[in-house]
C-alpha positions in Angstrom: 0.0 -0.1 -0.1 1.6 3.2 -0.9 2.0 5.9 1.5 -0.3 8.5 0.7 1.3 11.6 2.7 4.7 10.4 1.1 3.4 10.5 -2.5 1.4 13.4 -2.2 4.5 15.7 -1.2 6.7 14.3 -3.5 4.3 14.8 -6.2 4.0 18.8 -5.1 7.5 19.1 -4.9 8.1 17.8 -8.2 5.7 20.2 -9.6 7.0 23.8 -8.5 4.2 25.8 -10.2 1.5 23.7 -7.8 3.8 24.0 -5.1 3.9 28.1 -5.4 0.2 28.2 -6.0 0.0 25.8 -2.8 1.9 28.3 -0.9 0.2 31.2 -2.0 -3.5 29.5 -1.2 -4.5 29.6 -4.9 -4.8 26.0 -5.3 -8.6 24.0 -4.8 -7.9 21.2 -2.7 -10.9 19.1 -4.1 -9.3 19.5 -7.9 -5.9 19.2 -6.6 -6.5 15.7 -4.7 -8.4 14.2 -7.8 -5.3 15.5 -10.3 -2.7 13.6 -7.9 -4.8 10.3 -7.7 -5.3 10.4 -11.4 -1.6 11.0 -12.2 -0.1 8.7 -9.6 -2.5 6.3 -10.6 -4.3 5.9 -7.2 -8.3 5.1 -6.8 -9.9 8.4 -6.6 -12.5 7.1 -4.4 -10.9 5.6 -2.2 -7.5 7.7 -1.6 -9.5 11.0 -2.1 -9.8 11.9 1.9 -6.1 10.9 2.6 -4.4 13.4 -0.7 -6.7 15.9 0.5 -5.6 15.8 4.1 -2.1 15.8 2.9 -2.2 18.4 0.7 -3.8 20.7 3.6 -0.9 19.8 6.0 1.9 20.2 3.0 0.3 23.8 2.7 1.2 24.3 6.4 5.1 23.1 6.1 5.1 25.6 3.1 4.2 28.8 5.8 7.4 27.6 7.3 9.0 27.9 4.3 8.0 31.1 3.2 10.2 32.5 6.4 13.4 31.2 4.4 12.1 32.9 1.5 11.6 36.2 3.0 15.3 36.0 4.2 16.3 35.0 0.7 14.5 38.0 -1.1 16.2 40.5 1.9 19.9 39.3 1.0 19.2 39.4 -2.8 17.8 43.3 -2.7 21.3 43.7 -0.7 23.2 42.2 -3.0 25.1 43.9 -6.1 25.2 42.6 -10.0 28.1 42.4 -11.9 27.9 41.5 -15.8 30.7 41.0 -18.2 29.7 40.0 -21.7 31.7 38.4 -24.6 32.6 35.4 -22.4 33.3 31.8 -23.8 33.2 28.2 -21.8 35.7 26.0 -23.3 35.0 22.3 -21.9 38.5 20.0 -22.5 39.1 16.4 -21.9 40.5 15.7 -18.2 43.9 14.5 -18.9 45.1 17.7 -19.9 48.7 18.9 -18.9 48.2 21.3 -15.9 51.2 23.3 -16.6 50.0 24.8 -19.5 46.6 25.5 -17.7 48.7 27.6 -15.3 50.8 29.3 -18.0 47.5 30.0 -19.8 46.0 31.6 -16.2 49.3 33.7 -16.1 48.7 35.2 -19.7 45.4 35.9 -19.4 45.4 37.6 -15.4 48.7 39.6 -16.8 46.1 41.8 -19.4 43.2 41.4 -16.0 40.9 39.2 -17.6 38.9 36.4 -15.9 39.9 33.3 -16.1 37.8 30.3 -13.8 38.2 26.7 -14.2 35.4 24.0 -13.0 37.2 20.6 -12.7 34.9 17.9 -13.0 34.7 14.1 -12.7 35.6 13.6 -16.6 36.2 17.3 -17.9 37.6 20.5 -16.8 35.7 23.8 -17.9 37.9 27.1 -18.7 35.7 30.5 -18.5 37.4 33.3 -20.0 37.1 36.5 -22.4 36.3 35.5 -25.9 39.6 37.0 -26.7 41.6 34.4 -25.6 40.2 31.2 -27.8 42.5 31.0 -30.3 45.1 31.1 -27.6 43.1 27.8 -25.6 43.1 26.8 -29.4 46.6 26.6 -30.0 47.1 25.3 -26.0 44.1 22.5 -26.3 43.4 21.8 -30.0 42.9 18.4 -29.8 41.7 18.5 -26.3 38.7 20.7 -27.1 35.2 18.3 -26.4 32.7 21.8 -26.6 32.9 25.3 -27.1 30.1 27.5 -25.8 30.6 31.2 -27.3 28.3 34.4 -26.9 27.9 34.2 -23.3 27.5 36.5 -20.2 28.5 36.4 -16.9 26.5 37.1 -14.2 27.9 37.6 -11.0 25.6 38.4 -7.6 27.8 39.9 -5.0 25.5 39.0 -1.8 26.1 39.6 1.9 27.5 36.7 3.8 24.5 35.8 5.3 23.8 34.0 2.2 26.1 31.5 3.0 24.2 30.1 6.0 20.8 31.0 4.5 19.0 27.5 3.0 17.4 27.9 -0.6 19.1 31.0 -2.2 21.1 28.9 -4.9 17.7 26.8 -5.8 15.7 30.1 -5.5 17.8 31.8 -8.3 17.6 28.7 -10.6 14.1 28.3 -10.3 13.8 31.8 -11.3 15.8 31.6 -14.4 14.6 28.0 -14.8 10.8 29.7 -14.7 11.6 32.6 -17.1 13.2 30.1 -19.9 16.9 31.0 -19.1 19.1 28.2 -19.8 22.2 28.0 -17.4 25.5 27.4 -19.4 27.5 27.0 -16.1 27.3 27.9 -12.5 29.8 28.4 -9.7 29.9 30.0 -6.4 32.4 31.8 -4.3 31.9 32.7 -0.7 29.4 35.1 -1.4 29.8 35.4 -4.9 27.5 33.1 -6.9 28.1 33.4 -11.0 26.2 32.3 -13.7 26.8 31.7 -17.5 23.9 32.5 -19.9 23.5 33.2 -23.3 24.3 37.0 -24.3 20.8 37.2 -25.4 19.2 36.6 -22.3 21.2 39.6 -20.1 18.1 42.1 -20.2 16.0 39.6 -18.9 18.3 38.4 -16.4 18.9 41.9 -15.4 14.4 42.6 -15.0 14.5 39.0 -13.2 17.0 40.2 -10.7 16.0 44.0 -9.9 14.5 42.7 -6.1 
């Protein structure tokens, strides 16, 4: 027998639009319960009341989440935004010579340009200005897996409270996703949260981040 409460909560968590409407009191509980029963292949007549009760209880849980959301918005309102255009993200095979990477970093930073490295389990991503694309190709011509060009780097510089506030990063990611903005790369360093997006989305991003 399925755990109706757990199944109901999972359904709501997996549907952000439903969760948002539930939090704001914009949901018809009966309609939502029937939908959950139908899509979860439960018996509407038999399980309806249990699902309805689970929805109402989950609404009370969401009230607690509102406290965190208010904290997140307070932090984001106090944050500063920096944008750099003409950015590239080049994905390399993992087995590159690290001495070459260090020499590349020295060359780029000598010109006061950004140079960031994200090391994953099977690849390395270099984030820098597009003017260094030819230099990267020269050094790693046989190791390039993917070239992401015409990007903008969005840096959100927040107060130190962001480090101890649950949900701040997920709030930003959800905000981008709900507005159909693809995050090409993302990283963070202490109070800085960095997103790489397509340059054409820069205006939309700035509109969203005016908290």
